[in-house]
Phi, psi and omega in degrees: 000358179289316179058038178291345179283345187279168171298138188307316183288332173292319178294324177299316179297317179296315180299319182296318178296316178298315184292323176298321182289316178299314181299323179293317181294319180291319181294329181285337180212071187294342177276350181249328187234140168234124190268145167242144181257182176229148184224155181280086187290348177287350173227106190296322179295317177294323179296320179295315180301317180286331174300315178298318182293323176304318180296317178295334178285347181097002175290150187262357179173196179220159170254135178231168180276168179287342171208166181240096186055247182261018180246138169276170182287358174267000181299131183303328182293341183265345192301321184291342173295312181294322176302315181292320178298319177295318180297321183278350185069028180269129178288150181233117177257130186250125182229140183291154176199163171042061192300133175302134179081010184299332180293337178269359187234048184287333182266157168067018178063026187297328176304328180275323186278326182247317184295315180297316176299323179291322179299320179297315178296319178301316183296311187288326174297322178296317179289323181286305185277346177275358175084004180295310181291331177292315184277343180235069187294341181256012176291132187260087184258137168233135178255141183285164171058034177069016183089003177063234183276355186301307184301324181285343181243012179301323178299317177298316179299313179297317180298321178296320178298323181289315187273337178230061178301334180294339177255324189260333186254033186277336183243350178211134178263010180267131178301135180305324180299332182291345180274347178296128186099355178257352175227165182256160172219153176273169187266007188279078183240353172063025186201125182295322179296318180293322179299313181296322183291317182295330176291330176285321182291308186271346188089145190283000174260012181238012180242125183241151183300130178234149184236330186061019177298143005256027190278156184303329179279357179290168182282339182252091182201164174260109183290157184295337180272004173095002180268135174271136174244129183251151178300132179079010181303322179297326181296322181297336181267000182274079189293337180261009177277144177281160176299328178296315181294318179298317180299318178303308183292321182289330193215296196289331179295321179295318176296323177296317176300320179283357182060044183236160171245148183303333179297333179292333180276323186274351184293000000 
């Protein structure tokens, strides 16, 4: 639904129609829905204009891709979009699309199994080492799929930053590890060990319930082998988790990312 491949003004028109519909759905049932919009990121000025309009519509943020055509999220031309999102207090959800290297991964559904996790890491490394999170410390970013391959490779990323600062520390002097706890990730990792681990890596107040609905890799689907997977199934299996930690992941962490209080929903 990003349509970054389209002509910018055509993508703006499509974004506006989608955003109007999402805002209408959310306004019609505010206890059930909180809306995120979409913007034409291939044109930063148009993206900012639609971001502002999203706020007037009552949407709490936007979803963007892990890269914008041939630009990573560290590209200087995109930076002012993140500045504006920070200024407006609009949350930014980042989801993979058009996976890098997909032409080499035609078999076994590998673009989704391998490419998407790599895309998530690409996006967050770009924001960390590109200086975006350093210069926008109040930017409310959430990365999909638990951050993909990021949490399992943070040690490698930090080590690379330490041993080759000439390559890795050119745009930010902040250690990548220091950004952990400054952004959010969703819980859609399909593995109780991975879920427990990402809560340790990101901190347990930075992981929010994710479903990836309605896609086949989402938690709520009928698998081809006949097994049903329910949203939050992994949470039910976390036997050593406290009720407080479960509540954070199920509810309050997402509201914190959206800069909302539960009273805003129940009023």
